[in-house]
N, CA, C and O of each residue as an XYZ file, in Angstrom:
744
protein
N     -36.253    241.463     99.399
C     -37.621    241.245     99.779
C     -38.556    241.296     98.561
O     -39.490    240.503     98.444
N     -38.287    242.228     97.679
C     -39.101    242.367     96.474
C     -38.963    241.108     95.614
O     -39.927    240.641     95.008
N     -37.734    240.570     95.578
C     -37.521    239.358     94.788
C     -38.311    238.191     95.365
O     -38.875    237.388     94.622
N     -38.351    238.099     96.702
C     -39.104    237.016     97.337
C     -40.591    237.159     97.058
O     -41.277    236.172     96.791
N     -41.083    238.375     97.118
C     -42.511    238.613     96.842
C     -42.802    238.313     95.379
O     -43.821    237.701     95.060
N     -41.915    238.738     94.495
C     -42.100    238.471     93.066
C     -42.087    236.963     92.807
O     -42.919    236.441     92.064
N     -41.134    236.276     93.429
C     -41.047    234.827     93.263
C     -42.299    234.145     93.794
O     -42.801    233.192     93.200
N     -42.798    234.648     94.927
C     -44.025    234.100     95.514
C     -45.190    234.226     94.532
O     -45.943    233.272     94.336
N     -45.338    235.402     93.913
C     -46.437    235.614     92.972
C     -46.249    234.802     91.686
O     -47.227    234.372     91.074
N     -45.016    234.597     91.286
C     -44.752    233.755     90.114
C     -45.169    232.318     90.413
O     -45.838    231.679     89.601
N     -44.771    231.810     91.583
C     -45.146    230.451     91.983
C     -46.655    230.353     92.139
O     -47.274    229.386     91.694
N     -47.239    231.359     92.774
C     -48.691    231.380     92.953
C     -49.397    231.391     91.597
O     -50.383    230.680     91.407
N     -48.905    232.182     90.670
C     -49.480    232.245     89.323
C     -49.361    230.919     88.597
O     -50.290    230.491     87.913
N     -48.209    230.264     88.749
C     -48.021    228.957     88.120
C     -48.977    227.932     88.715
O     -49.516    227.093     87.994
N     -49.187    227.995     90.014
C     -50.132    227.077     90.658
C     -51.546    227.304     90.134
O     -52.269    226.350     89.851
N     -51.941    228.587     90.003
C     -53.262    228.884     89.444
C     -53.360    228.380     88.004
O     -54.382    227.831     87.593
N     -52.280    228.579     87.249
C     -52.256    228.111     85.861
C     -52.399    226.594     85.810
O     -53.198    226.074     85.031
N     -51.632    225.876     86.635
C     -51.704    224.416     86.664
C     -53.077    223.934     87.111
O     -53.623    222.985     86.550
N     -53.629    224.591     88.120
C     -54.974    224.221     88.580
C     -55.988    224.433     87.462
O     -56.863    223.597     87.238
N     -55.862    225.549     86.768
C     -56.766    225.829     85.646
C     -56.605    224.810     84.536
O     -57.593    224.361     83.955
N     -55.369    224.442     84.238
C     -55.093    223.446     83.204
C     -55.670    222.091     83.592
O     -56.305    221.429     82.771
N     -55.455    221.679     84.827
C     -55.983    220.397     85.314
C     -57.507    220.415     85.281
O     -58.128    219.427     84.889
N     -58.111    221.522     85.688
C     -59.566    221.653     85.659
C     -60.072    221.562     84.217
O     -61.054    220.873     83.942
N     -59.399    222.256     83.303
C     -59.818    222.241     81.897
C     -59.703    220.835     81.320
O     -60.584    220.387     80.586
N     -58.615    220.139     81.653
C     -58.429    218.782     81.161
C     -59.512    217.851     81.716
O     -60.058    217.031     80.978
N     -59.817    217.971     82.984
C     -60.871    217.154     83.597
C     -62.215    217.475     82.962
O     -63.029    216.577     82.746
N     -62.455    218.743     82.663
C     -63.705    219.166     82.038
C     -63.828    218.567     80.633
O     -64.903    218.110     80.245
N     -62.734    218.569     79.877
C     -62.742    217.983     78.537
C     -63.011    216.484     78.626
O     -63.803    215.948     77.851
N     -62.360    215.808     79.564
C     -62.570    214.370     79.728
C     -64.009    214.061     80.119
O     -64.580    213.078     79.646
N     -64.595    214.878     80.967
C     -65.984    214.688     81.371
C     -66.920    214.903     80.188
O     -67.864    214.136     79.996
N     -66.667    215.939     79.396
C     -67.501    216.195     78.209
C     -67.375    215.059     77.198
O     -68.363    214.654     76.585
N     -66.160    214.549     77.027
C     -65.951    213.436     76.114
C     -66.704    212.196     76.587
O     -67.315    211.494     75.781
N     -66.661    211.928     77.872
C     -67.388    210.787     78.426
C     -68.893    210.974     78.231
O     -69.591    210.021     77.887
N     -69.397    212.180     78.447
C     -70.821    212.460     78.228
C     -71.192    212.253     76.764
O     -72.249    211.699     76.462
N     -70.329    212.694     75.858
C     -70.585    212.524     74.434
C     -70.605    211.042     74.067
O     -71.475    210.602     73.316
N     -69.661    210.279     74.587
C     -69.631    208.837     74.320
C     -70.892    208.157     74.852
O     -71.429    207.257     74.207
N     -71.360    208.577     76.009
C     -72.601    208.023     76.567
C     -73.788    208.353     75.678
O     -74.652    207.505     75.454
N     -73.836    209.581     75.169
C     -74.949    209.973     74.291
C     -74.928    209.191     72.984
O     -75.978    208.779     72.490
N     -73.743    208.984     72.423
C     -73.627    208.198     71.197
C     -74.114    206.772     71.447
O     -74.844    206.219     70.625
N     -73.725    206.177     72.556
C     -74.170    204.819     72.900
C     -75.687    204.769     73.058
O     -76.326    203.810     72.625
N     -76.265    205.800     73.678
C     -77.719    205.854     73.837
C     -78.407    205.962     72.481
O     -79.421    205.304     72.248
N     -77.866    206.786     71.585
C     -78.455    206.931     70.252
C     -78.355    205.635     69.457
O     -79.293    205.266     68.751
N     -77.225    204.944     69.567
C     -77.072    203.666     68.870
C     -78.062    202.638     69.403
O     -78.645    201.883     68.624
N     -78.258    202.599     70.704
C     -79.230    201.671     71.300
C     -80.643    202.024     70.854
O     -81.449    201.138     70.570
N     -80.939    203.308     70.794
C     -82.257    203.756     70.352
C     -82.487    203.384     68.895
O     -83.573    202.938     68.526
N     -81.457    203.570     68.065
C     -81.571    203.226     66.656
C     -81.880    201.740     66.488
O     -82.704    201.370     65.652
N     -81.224    200.885     67.278
C     -81.453    199.447     67.175
C     -82.846    199.063     67.654
O     -83.404    198.058     67.215
N     -83.398    199.856     68.546
C     -84.720    199.551     69.094
C     -85.840    199.968     68.146
O     -86.943    199.428     68.221
N     -85.573    200.915     67.264
C     -86.604    201.419     66.354
C     -86.768    200.445     65.191
O     -85.796    200.091     64.524
N     -87.983    200.024     64.959
C     -88.292    199.161     63.826
C     -89.428    199.830     63.060
O     -90.578    199.822     63.501
N     -89.092    200.406     61.912
C     -90.077    201.096     61.087
C     -90.700    200.129     60.087
O     -90.122    199.082     59.795
N     -91.864    200.469     59.565
C     -92.417    199.655     58.480
C     -91.485    199.723     57.270
O     -90.979    200.796     56.945
N     -91.255    198.609     56.611
C     -90.357    198.598     55.453
C     -90.863    199.499     54.336
O     -90.070    199.985     53.529
N     -92.155    199.725     54.278
C     -92.703    200.607     53.249
C     -92.296    202.058     53.463
O     -92.416    202.866     52.542
N     -91.809    202.418     54.673
C     -91.392    203.786     54.978
C     -89.892    204.005     54.827
O     -89.374    205.031     55.268
N     -89.193    203.071     54.221
C     -87.744    203.207     54.122
C     -87.368    204.442     53.312
O     -87.866    204.654     52.207
N     -86.488    205.241     53.878
C     -85.980    206.421     53.179
C     -84.541    206.159     52.779
O     -83.951    205.161     53.189
N     -83.984    207.035     51.994
C     -82.589    206.888     51.578
C     -81.671    206.902     52.788
O     -80.681    206.171     52.820
N     -81.982    207.718     53.778
C     -81.136    207.796     54.975
C     -81.186    206.488     55.752
O     -80.160    206.027     56.253
N     -82.369    205.887     55.859
C     -82.493    204.627     56.588
C     -81.732    203.525     55.867
O     -81.067    202.705     56.500
N     -81.830    203.508     54.547
C     -81.135    202.479     53.776
C     -79.626    202.562     53.968
O     -78.937    201.545     53.886
N     -79.113    203.745     54.220
C     -77.668    203.918     54.336
C     -77.140    203.572     55.722
O     -75.926    203.497     55.910
N     -78.007    203.362     56.684
C     -77.583    203.182     58.064
C     -77.553    201.706     58.453
O     -78.592    201.054     58.551
N     -76.348    201.197     58.671
C     -76.210    199.813     59.135
C     -76.785    199.726     60.543
O     -76.532    200.591     61.381
N     -77.555    198.684     60.792
C     -78.204    198.516     62.093
C     -79.672    198.897     62.069
O     -80.414    198.571     62.995
N     -80.100    199.592     61.008
C     -81.511    199.950     60.886
C     -82.339    198.689     60.674
O     -81.883    197.727     60.056
N     -83.545    198.710     61.187
C     -84.442    197.564     61.034
C     -85.768    198.042     60.471
O     -86.179    199.185     60.668
N     -86.420    197.136     59.766
C     -87.773    197.428     59.305
C     -88.595    196.146     59.364
O     -88.063    195.036     59.341
N     -89.899    196.336     59.441
C     -90.834    195.214     59.541
C     -91.742    195.231     58.317
O     -92.326    196.262     57.981
N     -91.856    194.084     57.655
C     -92.702    193.993     56.468
C     -94.168    193.849     56.871
O     -94.485    193.612     58.037
N     -95.038    193.994     55.903
C     -96.468    193.828     56.169
C     -96.800    192.381     56.537
O     -97.889    192.098     57.038
N     -95.870    191.478     56.291
C     -96.062    190.070     56.647
C     -95.484    189.749     58.020
O     -95.495    188.594     58.447
N     -94.972    190.784     58.721
C     -94.490    190.620     60.088
C     -93.021    190.263     60.238
O     -92.544    190.089     61.359
N     -92.296    190.149     59.138
C     -90.875    189.790     59.204
C     -90.021    191.035     59.425
O     -90.295    192.095     58.862
N     -88.984    190.898     60.250
C     -88.069    192.011     60.524
C     -86.776    191.785     59.747
O     -86.175    190.712     59.808
N     -86.363    192.815     59.018
C     -85.108    192.803     58.274
C     -84.178    193.843     58.878
O     -84.613    194.918     59.291
N     -82.881    193.506     58.924
C     -81.889    194.426     59.479
C     -80.819    194.730     58.437
O     -80.310    193.827     57.773
N     -80.487    196.007     58.303
C     -79.418    196.447     57.397
C     -78.087    196.052     58.031
O     -77.797    196.434     59.165
N     -77.274    195.281     57.293
C     -76.000    194.780     57.807
C     -74.875    195.073     56.813
O     -75.122    195.437     55.663
N     -73.649    194.910     57.275
C     -72.488    194.988     56.386
C     -72.236    193.611     55.796
O     -72.330    192.603     56.497
N     -71.921    193.567     54.529
C     -71.536    192.319     53.868
C     -70.580    192.697     52.746
O     -70.926    193.484     51.865
N     -69.381    192.134     52.781
C     -68.404    192.438     51.738
C     -68.998    192.189     50.362
O     -69.678    191.187     50.139
N     -68.738    193.103     49.449
C     -69.131    193.037     48.041
C     -70.633    193.173     47.797
O     -71.073    193.090     46.650
N     -71.426    193.379     48.840
C     -72.845    193.670     48.656
C     -72.998    195.174     48.872
O     -72.672    195.680     49.945
N     -73.484    195.879     47.877
C     -73.638    197.325     47.989
C     -74.536    197.680     49.156
O     -74.230    198.585     49.933
N     -75.615    196.986     49.274
C     -76.569    197.178     50.372
C     -77.013    195.784     50.790
O     -77.449    194.999     49.948
N     -76.911    195.465     52.068
C     -77.227    194.105     52.514
C     -78.290    194.138     53.604
O     -78.240    194.963     54.515
N     -79.256    193.221     53.494
C     -80.346    193.108     54.470
C     -80.433    191.668     54.948
O     -80.528    190.741     54.143
N     -80.400    191.488     56.262
C     -80.522    190.151     56.852
C     -81.977    189.914     57.213
O     -82.588    190.685     57.953
N     -82.517    188.826     56.673
C     -83.910    188.492     56.921
C     -84.079    187.578     58.113
O     -83.092    187.123     58.691
N     -85.319    187.303     58.491
C     -85.596    186.471     59.662
C     -85.134    185.031     59.488
O     -84.913    184.321     60.469
N     -84.988    184.605     58.246
C     -84.540    183.240     57.992
C     -83.025    183.121     58.057
O     -82.475    182.037     57.865
N     -82.336    184.255     58.331
C     -80.884    184.262     58.465
C     -80.140    184.531     57.170
O     -78.916    184.661     57.169
N     -80.869    184.614     56.072
C     -80.228    184.883     54.790
C     -79.939    186.375     54.668
O     -80.706    187.212     55.143
N     -78.826    186.689     54.028
C     -78.469    188.081     53.766
C     -78.684    188.330     52.281
O     -78.083    187.674     51.430
N     -79.545    189.280     51.990
C     -79.910    189.602     50.614
C     -79.175    190.850     50.161
O     -79.048    191.818     50.910
N     -78.690    190.818     48.921
C     -78.062    191.989     48.331
C     -79.169    192.943     47.896
O     -80.006    192.598     47.061
N     -79.168    194.139     48.463
C     -80.204    195.113     48.143
C     -79.908    195.941     46.919
O     -80.733    196.761     46.515
N     -78.742    195.745     46.314
C     -78.378    196.508     45.124
C     -79.350    196.175     44.007
O     -79.547    195.008     43.670
N     -79.950    197.196     43.440
C     -80.976    196.996     42.428
C     -80.395    197.187     41.032
O     -80.706    198.164     40.349
N     -79.576    196.276     40.625
C     -78.950    196.357     39.319
C     -79.985    196.112     38.227
O     -80.870    195.268     38.370
N     -79.862    196.848     37.154
C     -80.772    196.649     36.023
C     -80.144    195.739     34.972
O     -80.747    195.486     33.929
N     -78.939    195.249     35.242
C     -78.266    194.367     34.286
C     -79.010    193.040     34.180
O     -79.579    192.546     35.154
N     -78.992    192.484     32.989
C     -79.625    191.188     32.748
C     -78.540    190.180     32.369
O     -77.568    190.514     31.691
N     -78.729    188.946     32.821
C     -77.716    187.903     32.644
C     -78.367    186.623     32.142
O     -79.526    186.334     32.442
N     -77.602    185.870     31.377
C     -77.990    184.493     31.120
C     -77.835    183.761     32.447
O     -77.148    184.248     33.345
N     -78.461    182.603     32.579
C     -78.501    181.906     33.861
C     -77.110    181.654     34.450
O     -76.867    181.989     35.609
N     -76.202    181.075     33.679
C     -74.855    180.787     34.200
C     -74.114    182.078     34.550
O     -73.360    182.117     35.522
N     -74.326    183.126     33.767
C     -73.689    184.417     34.065
C     -74.223    184.996     35.379
O     -73.481    185.641     36.120
N     -75.499    184.768     35.665
C     -76.083    185.229     36.936
C     -75.454    184.480     38.113
O     -75.166    185.075     39.151
N     -75.245    183.186     37.946
C     -74.582    182.385     38.987
C     -73.164    182.906     39.216
O     -72.739    183.086     40.357
N     -72.436    183.147     38.124
C     -71.058    183.649     38.220
C     -71.021    185.037     38.859
O     -70.138    185.325     39.667
N     -71.971    185.890     38.500
C     -72.051    187.244     39.065
C     -72.182    187.181     40.588
O     -71.475    187.890     41.305
N     -73.074    186.342     41.072
C     -73.269    186.216     42.524
C     -72.049    185.599     43.204
O     -71.674    186.010     44.302
N     -71.432    184.619     42.556
C     -70.221    184.013     43.123
C     -69.111    185.047     43.275
O     -68.392    185.041     44.274
N     -68.963    185.936     42.292
C     -67.936    186.982     42.363
C     -68.201    187.945     43.509
O     -67.266    188.539     44.046
N     -69.458    188.106     43.891
C     -69.815    188.975     45.015
C     -69.660    188.258     46.362
O     -69.877    188.853     47.418
N     -69.286    186.986     46.314
C     -69.157    186.220     47.551
C     -70.485    185.666     48.031
O     -70.627    185.290     49.195
N     -71.443    185.618     47.141
C     -72.763    185.099     47.486
C     -73.156    183.981     46.542
O     -72.319    183.393     45.858
N     -74.440    183.706     46.521
C     -74.979    182.685     45.627
C     -76.255    183.215     44.996
O     -76.893    184.132     45.513
N     -76.606    182.626     43.885
C     -77.907    182.892     43.292
C     -78.919    182.090     44.108
O     -78.739    180.883     44.275
N     -79.971    182.716     44.618
C     -80.905    181.987     45.484
C     -81.641    180.878     44.741
O     -81.905    180.972     43.542
N     -81.960    179.838     45.480
C     -82.746    178.744     44.913
C     -84.208    179.182     44.804
O     -84.595    180.239     45.304
N     -84.989    178.368     44.157
C     -86.431    178.616     44.061
C     -87.023    178.701     45.464
O     -87.843    179.575     45.746
N     -86.602    177.789     46.344
C     -87.110    177.767     47.719
C     -86.698    179.023     48.491
O     -87.487    179.560     49.268
N     -85.458    179.494     48.278
C     -85.001    180.723     48.938
C     -85.865    181.913     48.529
O     -86.261    182.722     49.369
N     -86.151    182.011     47.240
C     -86.993    183.111     46.758
C     -88.402    183.012     47.337
O     -89.005    184.026     47.689
N     -88.925    181.795     47.435
C     -90.261    181.616     48.004
C     -90.286    181.987     49.486
O     -91.248    182.601     49.948
N     -89.239    181.622     50.242
C     -89.155    182.018     51.654
C     -89.065    183.535     51.777
O     -89.736    184.145     52.609
N     -88.228    184.130     50.938
C     -88.102    185.587     50.955
C     -89.423    186.265     50.653
O     -89.787    187.244     51.304
N     -90.139    185.751     49.674
C     -91.445    186.317     49.315
C     -92.442    186.133     50.453
O     -93.224    187.041     50.739
N     -92.427    184.977     51.103
C     -93.335    184.737     52.233
C     -93.072    185.719     53.373
O     -93.978    186.046     54.139
N     -91.820    186.190     53.480
C     -91.458    187.164     54.517
C     -91.574    188.614     54.048
O     -91.309    189.538     54.818
N     -91.965    188.816     52.800
C     -92.156    190.180     52.297
C     -90.875    190.873     51.876
O     -90.766    192.094     51.992
N     -89.898    190.111     51.386
C     -88.606    190.722     51.062
C     -88.665    191.747     49.940
O     -87.770    192.586     49.841
N     -89.685    191.709     49.095
C     -89.790    192.724     48.031
C     -90.099    194.106     48.590
O     -89.889    195.106     47.903
N     -90.597    194.185     49.830
C     -90.807    195.487     50.474
C     -89.478    196.103     50.907
O     -89.364    197.321     51.038
N     -88.487    195.263     51.125
C     -87.174    195.713     51.592
C     -86.224    195.916     50.416
O     -85.548    196.940     50.321
N     -86.182    194.944     49.534
C     -85.273    194.975     48.391
C     -85.969    195.641     47.215
O     -86.989    195.161     46.720
N     -85.411    196.723     46.794
C     -85.996    197.386     45.625
C     -85.790    196.476     44.424
O     -84.658    196.123     44.094
N     -86.863    196.105     43.783
C     -86.758    195.184     42.652
C     -87.397    195.817     41.430
O     -88.534    196.287     41.469
N     -86.640    195.817     40.348
C     -87.159    196.337     39.088
C     -88.185    195.365     38.524
O     -88.170    194.168     38.811
N     -89.065    195.916     37.720
C     -90.023    195.066     37.031
C     -89.242    194.093     36.155
O     -88.232    194.464     35.559
N     -89.695    192.884     36.078
C     -89.045    191.886     35.242
C     -88.891    190.578     35.986
O     -89.588    190.323     36.968
N     -87.987    189.763     35.519
C     -87.796    188.430     36.065
C     -86.416    188.303     36.698
O     -85.445    188.905     36.240
N     -86.355    187.505     37.763
C     -85.108    187.237     38.481
C     -84.854    185.736     38.485
O     -85.741    184.942     38.799
N     -83.627    185.360     38.130
C     -83.258    183.958     38.100
C     -83.216    183.342     39.494
O     -82.904    184.017     40.475
N     -83.534    182.058     39.565
C     -83.213    181.241     40.739
C     -82.116    180.282     40.289
O     -81.890    180.121     39.090
N     -81.446    179.655     41.221
C     -80.396    178.691     40.857
C     -80.976    177.317     40.533
O     -80.254    176.428     40.082
N     -82.270    177.143     40.759
C     -82.909    175.831     40.615
C     -83.207    175.508     39.154
O     -83.940    176.226     38.474
N     -82.623    174.415     38.696
C     -82.883    173.945     37.335
C     -84.145    173.093     37.321
O     -84.543    172.530     38.341
N     -84.759    173.009     36.165
C     -85.936    172.163     36.000
C     -85.485    170.705     36.076
O     -84.482    170.317     35.476
N     -86.235    169.923     36.812
C     -85.845    168.539     37.090
C     -85.619    167.714     35.825
O     -84.649    166.960     35.748
N     -86.488    167.843     34.849
C     -86.402    167.016     33.641
C     -85.720    167.717     32.475
O     -85.570    167.132     31.402
N     -85.301    168.983     32.676
C     -84.720    169.741     31.565
C     -83.673    170.717     32.100
O     -84.012    171.817     32.537
N     -82.413    170.319     32.065
C     -81.323    171.148     32.596
C     -81.079    172.404     31.768
O     -80.254    173.238     32.140
N     -81.784    172.549     30.654
C     -81.652    173.759     29.836
C     -82.597    174.860     30.295
O     -82.603    175.954     29.729
N     -83.401    174.572     31.324
C     -84.344    175.566     31.844
C     -84.144    175.731     33.349
O     -83.723    174.808     34.046
N     -84.462    176.941     33.828
C     -84.346    177.226     35.264
C     -85.576    177.994     35.725
O     -86.246    178.658     34.934
N     -85.859    177.892     37.015
C     -86.988    178.609     37.602
C     -86.616    180.074     37.810
O     -85.447    180.416     37.989
N     -87.631    180.924     37.782
C     -87.414    182.357     37.979
C     -88.623    182.967     38.658
O     -89.696    182.365     38.706
N     -88.439    184.164     39.180
C     -89.502    184.867     39.899
C     -89.815    186.177     39.188
O     -88.920    186.884     38.724
N     -91.099    186.479     39.114
C     -91.513    187.756     38.536
C     -91.495    188.816     39.643
O     -92.120    188.638     40.688
N     -90.782    189.910     39.410
C     -90.586    190.934     40.443
C     -91.862    191.669     40.824
O     -92.008    192.095     41.970
N     -92.774    191.824     39.899
C     -93.960    192.634     40.193
C     -94.895    191.987     41.205
O     -95.554    192.690     41.971
N     -94.963    190.650     41.219
C     -95.893    189.989     42.145
C     -95.238    188.908     43.010
O     -95.896    188.341     43.882
N     -93.969    188.619     42.785
C     -93.269    187.634     43.602
C     -93.608    186.194     43.294
O     -93.219    185.293     44.037
N     -94.323    185.963     42.220
C     -94.701    184.592     41.869
C     -93.610    183.909     41.062
O     -92.930    184.538     40.250
N     -93.456    182.630     41.295
C     -92.550    181.836     40.477
C     -93.262    181.600     39.153
O     -94.415    181.168     39.128
N     -92.579    181.883     38.065
C     -93.196    181.751     36.749
C     -92.816    180.408     36.141
O     -92.107    179.605     36.748
N     -93.301    180.189     34.937
C     -92.911    178.975     34.226
C     -91.401    179.005     34.019
O     -90.839    180.071     33.767
N     -90.741    177.868     34.120
C     -89.295    177.837     33.896
C     -88.948    178.397     32.514
O     -89.703    178.250     31.553
N     -87.797    179.034     32.451
C     -87.366    179.672     31.206
C     -86.061    179.064     30.716
O     -85.270    178.543     31.502
N     -85.847    179.137     29.401
C     -84.554    178.692     28.874
C     -83.417    179.492     29.521
O     -83.547    180.696     29.741
N     -82.323    178.827     29.819
C     -81.225    179.438     30.569
C     -80.481    180.519     29.786
O     -79.669    181.247     30.357
N     -80.749    180.628     28.493
C     -80.077    181.678     27.723
C     -80.861    183.000     27.750
O     -80.387    184.002     27.215
N     -82.048    183.014     28.361
C     -82.814    184.262     28.467
C     -82.069    185.251     29.371
O     -81.412    184.846     30.330
N     -82.175    186.537     29.065
C     -81.515    187.550     29.910
C     -82.438    188.040     31.034
O     -83.335    188.850     30.798
N     -82.215    187.551     32.240
C     -82.982    187.984     33.411
C     -82.043    188.621     34.435
O     -80.821    188.572     34.289
N     -82.617    189.203     35.446
C     -81.830    189.863     36.494
C     -81.375    188.841     37.544
O     -81.874    187.718     37.615
N     -80.406    189.281     38.352
C     -79.880    188.431     39.426
C     -79.983    189.175     40.753
O     -79.579    190.333     40.856
N     -80.520    188.510     41.755
C     -80.540    189.023     43.135
C     -79.709    188.040     43.949
O     -80.101    186.886     44.126
N     -78.576    188.492     44.437
C     -77.662    187.591     45.156
C     -78.009    187.522     46.640
O     -78.647    188.420     47.189
N     -77.578    186.446     47.268
C     -77.785    186.279     48.704
C     -76.609    185.515     49.297
O     -75.813    184.910     48.579
N     -76.518    185.555     50.601
C     -75.506    184.784     51.325
C     -76.212    184.088     52.474
O     -77.110    184.657     53.096
N     -75.813    182.876     52.752
C     -76.449    182.112     53.833
C     -75.595    182.152     55.072
O     -75.959    181.568     56.092
């Protein structure tokens, strides 16, 4: 009789243990589902937030999916792009490399540099569109000049360039001058 009672309590204990285990497993699964829902809500909230580009912080720059709006009304989104350290997609669909390299290149070297990154050196028109959309508020640009891929119509030894401080296209320069390169992808 004692053995039967002992066996009964052993079985009863195992049932309580199994019930507790099943409850704990269900509780973990429920918590995991709640966590996944919260992450999805935070990601949706992040995509909905559009800050002024002038307020960009280091944390915002590091977050893919972040958006900002320039003073000219254009919205830029931080995206992934192979070989671009930091990439921003503008309203015109172009993806700009946000990496602010201080290296200077001769014109052909700037073209080659962008090609190696899987992008292109922007044309004069691309730079003008970017400037019209306020891309200098998004892309940190050092003082100086940036090459365009556009050669001067009557003189293939010169190319158009943009001055970083004001976004204006300057007089064409000889292609052997050392200017900076801002790459883009279409």
